[in-house]
N, C-alpha and C positions, 0 to 999 in steps of 0.2 A: 504493500500500500504506500509506504514512504517513498519507495523507489519510483512509483508511478507519479507521485506528487512532484518529486524532484525533476523528472522528465518534463512534466507539464510546465513547471516554472521555467526550465531552460528554454523550452519551445516558446513560451510567452515572451521571455527576454529577447530571444533571437528575432521574433516577429517585431517587437518594438524597435529593435536596433535597425532592422530593415526599413521600417516605416520612417524612423527619424532620419536615416541616411537619405532616403528618397525625398523627404520633405526639405532636407538641407541642400540638396543638389540645386544648382541654378535652374531657374525655370526657362524652358525653351520659348522662343518667340511664338506667338499664336498665329502670325500672319500666314504661315505655311499651311494651316489647316483649311483655309478658305480660298486659296488660289485656284483650286480645281473646280470651284463652283461659279466662276465668272470668266468671261473672255477678256484678254488683256486690253483689247481696244475699247472696252466699256469704261475703263479707268483712265487709260492714256490713249487718246485717239491716234491711230496709226500703228500701235504696237501689235505684234503678232505672236509674242511669246514672253514668258517670264524668265529671268535669270535666276541665279542661286542667291539665297539669303546671305546678306553680308554678315561677317563674323563680329564686326565692331558695333554696328547699328542694325536693329531688326527691321531692315527695309529690303525690298526686292527690286532690282532694275527691270524696267519695262523695255523690251527690245523690239526693234524693227529691222528685220534682216540681220540679226545678230548685233546690231548697233544700239547702244543705250540711248533712249530718247526721253526717259522720265523715270519716276520712282513710284513704288506702291508701298503703302504702309497700313497697318491696322491701328486704329486709335487706342485700343485697350493695351497695346504694347508700350505706349508712351505715357498715358495719363489714366488715372482712375475714372472710369466712365460709369460708375454705379448709379443706377436709376432707382425708382421707387421699389422695384422688385428685389433690390439687394444684389442683383446680378449685373455683370457688365453688359453694356450695349456695344456690340462689336460692329465696327464700321470700317470698310475698306475704302481707301482714298488714293487717287493718283495725283502726282505732283510733277510739274515740269521743272526743268533746270533753272527757270526764272522765278521759282517759288510761287507758282500760280496753281491752284487746285484745278485739275483737269477732269476729274470724275469722282463720284462718290456713290457707294452702294451700301445700304443697310443689310448686314449679313445675318445677324442673330440678336434677339432681345427677349426679355421675359417681362416686359412692362405690363402691369395689370390693367392700366387704363386703356391700352390697345386691345388686350384680350377680352375686355368686357364690352366692346362695342364700337370704338373708333376704328374705322377701316385702316388696315395696315398700309394700304395703298397711299393714303394721305401722308403718313409718316415717311414712306419711301420717296414720295414726290418731293417732300421738303428737303430731304437729304441730297437728292440729285440736283437741286438748285444751287448747291455750293460750287458746282463747276464754274470756273471763272473768278473765284475768290483770290485776290492778290494779297498774299500774306505779307509782302513788304509794306504795303500801305496799311494793312490791318494792324500790324505791330506798331506802326507809327501813329495810329489813331486817325488816319486819313480815310477818305472814302475808298473802300476796298472793292466796290462794285457789287456788294451783296447786302441786302437788307434782311434782318431777322424775320422769318415767316413762321408765325405761331399757329398751331392747330388748336382750335378751341377744345378745352377739356384735357389737353395734354401739354400744358404750358411748361411744367418742370421737365418733362421728358424731352421736349424739343430744345429746351435750354441746355440740358445735359449734352445733347447731341451737338448743338452749336458750339458749346464750350470745348468739347473734346476734339472736334474737327479743327478748330482754330488753334488750340494749344498744341495738339499733337503735330499739326502741320508746321507750326513755327519751330517746334523742337527738332523735327526732321530737317527743316531748312537750315537751322543753325548747325546741326551735326554734320551735314553734308556741304555746308558753305554755299547754298543755292541762292540765286538772285543777289539781293543786297545784304544777305546775312554772311558774316565772317566770324571766324573764331577769334576770341579776345587775344590780343597780343600783349607782350611785356616790353618794358623799356630797358634797353641795355642788358637784356637777359635777366633782369630783376623784377620783383613784384610791381604792379601798377598802382599808383596812388588812387585811393577811392574816397568818395564823399560819403559821410555817414551823418546821421542825425545827431546834433549836439544835445546831449541829455543834461549838460551842465547849465545851459542857458535857461534861466528861470526868472523871468521878469513879468510882473503883472501889467496887462495892457487893457485899454478900453475897446469897445466894439468898433469905434471909428478907426482906430489904429489897425486893428486886426483886419478889417475889411479893406482898408486902404492899401496895405502893402502886400496883399495876396495871401496872408495867413488864412483868411477865409475866402472861399470862392463862391460866387453867386450865380444861380441859373434861374431865369424867369421866363415864363411863357404865358401870354394872355389867352382868354377863351376864344377870341376871334381867330388867332393864329392856329390854335389846336384844331379848330373846326375846319380851317382851310387845309391843314395837313391831312386830316381824315378825308376830306372831300377829294383831295388829290389821289387817294387810293382808288377812286372810281365811284361814281354816283350810286351804282348798284350795291356798293358795300358800305355806304355811309349811313350812319344811324339817323333816320329821319325824326326820331322822337327826342333827340338830344336837345336840351335847352341851351341856346347859344350864349345867353348871359350878356350883360352890358359890355360895350366896347372898353377894352383896357382892364376888365376884371381878370385877376390873376388865376390861371389854372394851375400852373406849377410855379412855386416861389420857394427856392431851395438854397440853403447855405450849408457848406461843407468845410470841415477843418480837421487837421490831424491833432486829435486830443491827447495822443500819447507823447507829444513833445511837451516838456514841462511848462514852458511859458504859455503856449497856446492852451493846453489843457487846464492849467490852474486859472487862467484868465476866464475861460468859458464856464468852468464848473465850480470854481471856488475851492478853497483849501481842503475842506473836509471831503467833498465829493471827489476831488482829484486824488486824495490819499486812498479813498475806497477803490478808485479805478486802478491805482498802482497795485493794490492787493489782488485784483482780478487778473492782471496781466502776468503771463508767464514769460520766461526768457525768450526774447525775440518777437513777442506779440506786439501788434500795433492797434491803436484805437482811433476810430473816425467818428466825429460828431456830425450828425445830419439833422438839420432843423428845417421845418417847412410850415408855411401858412396858407398855401393855395388850396384850391378845391381838390387837387390830386393828393392822395396819401401815398407816401413812399413805402409805407409798411403794408397797406392793404390788409387782407384777411387770410391769405394763403398760408401764412406761417402758423395760424391757429389750427388749421386742418392738418397740415403736413409738416410743420416745423421748419419750413423754408420760406425765406423772404424772396418771392418770385418777381418783385418789381425792380429791384436794384441789384447790381453786382459791381465789384471792383475789377478793373482790367489793367494789367501792366505787362506789356510785351507778351510773353507766352504764359503769363500767370493770369488767371481769373478766379475770383472767389465770390461765391454766392453765400450770403449769410444764413446761419441757422439760428433757431430760437435761443439756444444756449449762448450764442455769441452776441446777444442783444441785451441792452439795459436801458430802461426809460430814464430820461432826464426831466426832472420836475420843472426846473427853471434854469435858463441860461444866465449865469452870474455876472457876465461882463457888463461894465457900466455902459449904459446907452443901448443895450441890446433890445431889439423889438420883441413884441409878444409873438409866440409861435403856437400854432395849433398842435404840433407834435414835434418833439425833440428827443433824439435817441442816440445812444452810443453803440457802435458796432465794432466787435473785435475781429481783427484779421490775424489768424494764428500764424506762428512762425513757420509751420510746416508747409504753408501755402507757397512759400518762396517770395512773398511780397517784400519789396525794399522801399521803405518810406522816403529814402533820400532821392529816389529816382521818380521821374514824372509818372503819373497814373491818371486814370479817368474813371468816373462813376457813370455807369450806363443805367438809364432809366427806361422802364417799359410802361407804356400807356396803352390801355385797352378800352374798347368800346363795344358793347353788345349790339348785335344787329339781328338777333333771332333768339329762339329759346336756348340754344346752346352755342350759337355761332358768334364769334367775336372777331374784331380786327385789331391790329396792334401797330404801334409806332414806337421807335426807340430814339432816345436823345442821349447825348453824352456831355458831361461836364469835366473838363480837364483840371488837374491839380498838380502844381509844381511847387514844392516847398521852397520858400524864399531862402536866399543864400545865408542870411544871418542866423538861420537855425541849423546850418550845416558846418561841419569841419572836415578837413582832409586828413586822412590817415594812410600810412604805408604799411601793409601787412608784413609780418616777419617772413623771411624766406622759408619756404617749405623744403624739407629734406627730399632728396631725389627718391622717386618711387623704386621699390624693390623690383628686381628683375622678375618677369613672369615665370611661374612654374610651368615646366614642360609636361603638362598633363591635359587630358581632354577636357576635364571639368573646368579648369581655369580659362580655357579658350572658348568655352560655350557662351553664346550670347545670353543676356539676361533680359527679363521683363522690366522695362524702364519704369512702368507704373508701380511695381512693387506689390507683391501679394499681401504683405503686412499692412500696407497703407490701405489697400482695398478692403481688407477684413476690418480694419479699424473704422473705416467709413460706414461699412454695413452695420457694425455693432452700434456705432453712435447714432445712425439714422433711425433704427427701430426704437431705440430708447427715447429719442426725441419725439418720435411720433406718439409713443405711449404717453409721454408727459403732456403733449399738446391736446390729447383726446381724453384727458382725465374726466371731464364731465360726462361724455358719452359712455366711458367705461363704467363709471359709477351707476349711471342710469340703467345700463344693460345688466350690470351685476345685481342690482336690486330687483330687476324684473325676473332674473333667473332664480334668485332666492325665493321670491314670491311664488313663482311657478313650482319650484321644488316643494314649497309648503302645501300647495294645492294637491300635488300627487301623494305626498306622505300622509296627508290628512284628508283624503278624498271622501271619506264617509261623511265627515263634517261639512266639507265644501259643497257636496252635492245634495245636502239634506233639503234645501229649499230650491225648487226648480227655477223659480223666477229670478231669485238673486244670483244663482249660478249662471243663468243665461246672460244676465247683465255683465257679470265678471268675465265670462268667456268672450262675449262680443267686444267688450272694452279692451281685452288683451289682444284680440285679433286686430283691432284698429291700431293699437300701439305697435304691434308687429309690422303692419303694413306701412304706417306713416313714419314711425321713428326708425325701426330697424331697417326697413326697406327703402322708402323714398328719401329719408333724410340721411341716414348713415350708410346706405348702400351696402349693408351687411347681408346680402343674399348669398347663401351658400350655393355651390354649383357642383355638378359632376366633374367640372374641370379641376376643382380643388382635390377631389379624390384621385384623379389621374395624375395630377402634379405630385402629390405625396407619394404615390406608387412609383412614379418615375424617379423621384429624388432618392427613394430607398435603394434603388438599383444603380444610382449614379453618385452624385456629390450632394449628400444630405447636409443641409445647414439649417439649424433652428432659426437663425435670424431671418432667413428667407420667409418663414411662415409667421414670424412675429411682426412683419411689416404692417399688417393691418390688425390692430388690437381687437376690434369687434369681431372680425372673422375668426381670429384665433380663439377668443372667448367662446364663441358659438360652437366651434369645433370641439373645444375642451368639454363644454356642456353636453354636446351630442355624444361624445365618447363615453362620458359617465352615464348618460341616460340610456345608452344602448344596453348597458349591463343591468339596469334596473327596470326599464319600461319599454324596451325595444325601440323601434324607430318613431313611434307615435309622438313622443315628447317634442321632437323637432317638427315633424311633418304636420302635426295637428295644431301646434301652438306657435312655433318660432319661424316658420317659413313664410316670408312675405307674399310670395306668389300663391301659396296655399291659402293664406288669409284673404287675399284678393278674390280667389275663387269662392270661398265660403261666404264672404260678405256680399258679393254680387248675387249669389244664389239666394241669400236672405232677402235682398231687394226684389229679386224676381218672384219669390214666394209671396212677398207683401203685395206685389202687383198682380197676383193671381195667375202667374205663368204656370201652366200645367207641368207637373213633374213626371218623369218617366222612370219606371223601375224595370231594369233589364231582367229577363229570365235568368234564374240561377245558373243554368248550364252555360249560357252565353257569357254571363258575367265572369264565371270561373275560368273560362277559356281565354278571356281577354287579359287576365292577370299576367301571363308570361310575356306579353308584348314589351313591357318596360324592362324586363330582365334581358330580353334579346337585344334591345337597344343599348343597355348598359354594357353587356358583354362585348357587343360589337365595338363600342367606343373604347373599352378597356384593351381589347386586342389591337385596335388601331393605334392606341397610345404606345404599345410596345414597339411598334414599327416607327411611328413618328408622333411625338406629343403635339407638335404644331398642327399636324393634320387632324388629330383627334379633337383638338380645341376648336378647329374650324367646324367640324361636323357636330360639335356639342351645341351648335345653334339650334338643335332640336329642342333645347330648353329656351322658352321665351322669356326667361328671367331678365336677361340683359335689357331687352326692349321694354318690358312692362315695368320693371322695378328700377334697374340701375339708370336707364336713360329716360324713364317716364314717358315712353312712347315717342320721344323726339328722335326719330330714326327714319331711314328711308322707308318708303311705302311698303315694299315686300315684307320687311321685318314686322312692321306694324300689323299688316294683314294676317301674318302667321300667328302673332301673339293673340290677336282678336279671335282667330279661328280656334286657338287652344282654349280661350275663355268661353266662347259661345256655347259649346255643349254643356258647360257647367251651369248654365241657366236652367237647364232641363234635367240634367243628371248631376247631382251635387259632387263636386271635386272630380269631374270626369278625367282631367289631365292627371291628377294624383293617382287615380285608380289604375289607369291603363297605359300611360305614356311616360311618366316621369322617370328618367334614368337615375336621378339622384336618390329618389325613394327606393329604387331597386338596389342601388349601391349600399344604402344604409340597411336595407332589410336582410342582406346576406350575413353581415356580422351580428345583426340583432338576434339571430338564432341562438346566440350564446347567452342571452339574458337569463338571469338567475332567479328572478322572482315572478310570482303570479299575483298581481295586486288586484285585478278585477274580480269582484265577488260574483258568484253564480249560485243558483239554486239547483237542486237535483231535477226539478221540473223544467228547467230551461231547455228548450228544444224538443222536449217530449213531456207533455204535449204543447207547452207554451211557446209561441213564436213572436211575442210582442217585441222583444229586443231585436230580434233578427229583422223584423219588418221595419223598425224605426232606426236602425243603424244607418247613419248618414252615408257610409261608404260600403255597405253590405259586407262587412268584415266578419259577420257571425254566420256560421254554417247552419243549415236547416236542422242539423243534429244538436245544435246548441253551443258548440265550442267556438271560441273566438280565435281567428287566425292572426297571430301576432305580426305576420309579414304585411298584412293589409290594414291592421288597426291603426288609427291616427290618435288614439287616446283622448278622444273628445269627452269621455266620461259620461256620455248620454245614457249608456246602459246602467251606470251606477246611479244616475238620477232615477231611472225606472226601477232599479233594484229596491229603492226605498219608497216608491210612489204608492200612496194609499188609494189612488184613483185609477191607475192603469196597470199595475202589476197584479195579475191574478193570484199569485202566491201570497203577496202581502194582503190583498183583499180577503182571500180565504182565511188567513190567520187572524185578521181582525174580526171577521164574522165569528170564527170559532171562539175567540176570546170573549166576544160580546155574549155569546150563548153561555159560556162558562160563568161570566159575571152574573147573568140573569139567574142562573141556577144556584150559584153559591153565595151571591151577595157580596162578592169581592169587586173592588173597583181598581182599574189600572192606575199606577202611580205616575206613569208617563203619558205618552200621547197616543198609545195604541199601536205604535210602530213595532216591528220585530225586535225582540230583545228586552222589552220593558218588564218591570216587575209589578206585582200586585200588592195592594194593601187592603185591609178590611174596610168596607164601605161604612161610613158613619151612620148610625141608626138613632132615631129620635127616641129618647127615654120616655116610657109611659108609666103612669102610676095608677093603681086601682081606683076605679070610680068611687067617690065618697057617697 
């Protein structure tokens, strides 16, 4: 026995050593994985083949007749391109020797906003428009020949794509010396003198001085100008309902300053607030104060939902940084003497790891949007340049660096590395899901309380279903909450896609943070997993599914309007059950071949159209969703019963549930058929047993179980007890329901007649 344990320990240690050595090995560039999926000419016009991946920089030459005419790179090899999904967005781009983007193709992504309804063709069309982007001009802040084109509903995803194409392209151009980009040189073989921020200069100044010498930069745009700029996009895209406002009324009125420089920061914040800021900053971090008083808010509300400020970003050469909620702090009052009143003033932290250099010029990019439809928006971008005045700078000469050691003659040392860095990407993923959970605290608390309340109903179902009218009010109210809050507001509609994604992750690269990106979806799946062991699939399907709630509520309205209801013959009803299992197994099998293809065919679920996008979708999708809802007006929960692949996917593991909570009488099914006839989804067999695969746990049968008006068993027991009372003179101490006890009936005392 001991010898076996020793062998097991040795094997485990050996396996760990292999895993550690594998993880420690330099990561190979990813660009080679996608070259066979695209024609060279699609990225670099005129190219007919690809060369070998360079050993020093993960780029591939594009060849025409064996001659190099351009370069191809993958953005995720150079910059972290993590989106909302927590996984990289892989984009192949072509680059000319003049540092101009020649072609772009979106190769792979896992962005949930695209998977739940926004056509991927729109995202691909946006990426392909980057052909012609002049990176020389872009790095210098000049007109690069490309305007940011945002897809409504996918703002952050598009901005991640925009950021990764620009930054990666500039990094490649610098590494290869393309166009106007050249490697930094040294003077007389020694280090080059550099300008750095002078942290010793600390003099209090008033607002007029700061604004006058460029310590603060100002950007202003009136309403008339913003309307003209939107109109220039095309009359058909202009918001006809926008209020133009009076001439000269400020739409954007913004002031920006580097608050991490002691003189500027102390002047703007005051002594105590500046000291608090210093405590927040880590080594190398910088802080920027942004204050505004126009109609436009530089913060917006996107950071509340997703933890990202999607209206502003800092750009400097190949560095761009979009702020997160943890990098933000509100400023109550600008302390500089003579400062105007502001509608909002905030500090934003630029972390050291971003590569931002406050001593070099940078610019603040502002995104302005305008709604032109239910989900359609148009966007404009503006930029404010910032160059720290010379009096805040000092010149330093770095100490000479020791000569690098000679490279080791082994294959691992010569292997190209992933410039983005796996550790950095993992850190971004971890930080992102934590920020999202923090920004959705209110929604998490509300959903958690609802889950606790529902758990109480199931655990104390006898008490909850005692009064039929009250229980009906509770259930209807909960269904409305599920539809409106869980579905239409929070978009927390589970899907068979989630099941397929989990299964795919278990067989590939499983990461918890990927499934933590949406806290409400994660909480629902956690609740579903627990409920499957206790109550089978009904807890979700009958109470927490927004589309199921929509079906039941529309059926209630149909009944109130006297729409005739149809009861299918049991034989036909039973034979329609397998349809949803066939659909689920088909999607599951397809996902083993291609998850992307399975997600496409998962449109058999109308959840995206009816719940996530609230029917604001192309007509074919809307008609399909309505076609799924229409039979439910005559046959309650028609889609749930016969079509829903998610219900089928939940029913399979639900066979393992350990408890039987629904109470039954021996007489149920033989001869009594009351519950079977009144079951909303016909989940009760004529023989009386409840099919847990089909039951939605609506608890209607438990209402009938205690009904003194409709349950023949209860009615019979009441009559029997009434006869017993009449014969024995005993009165029930309860209400005459099953299980009550009896006490002697009070008798009037009599005395003999006098």
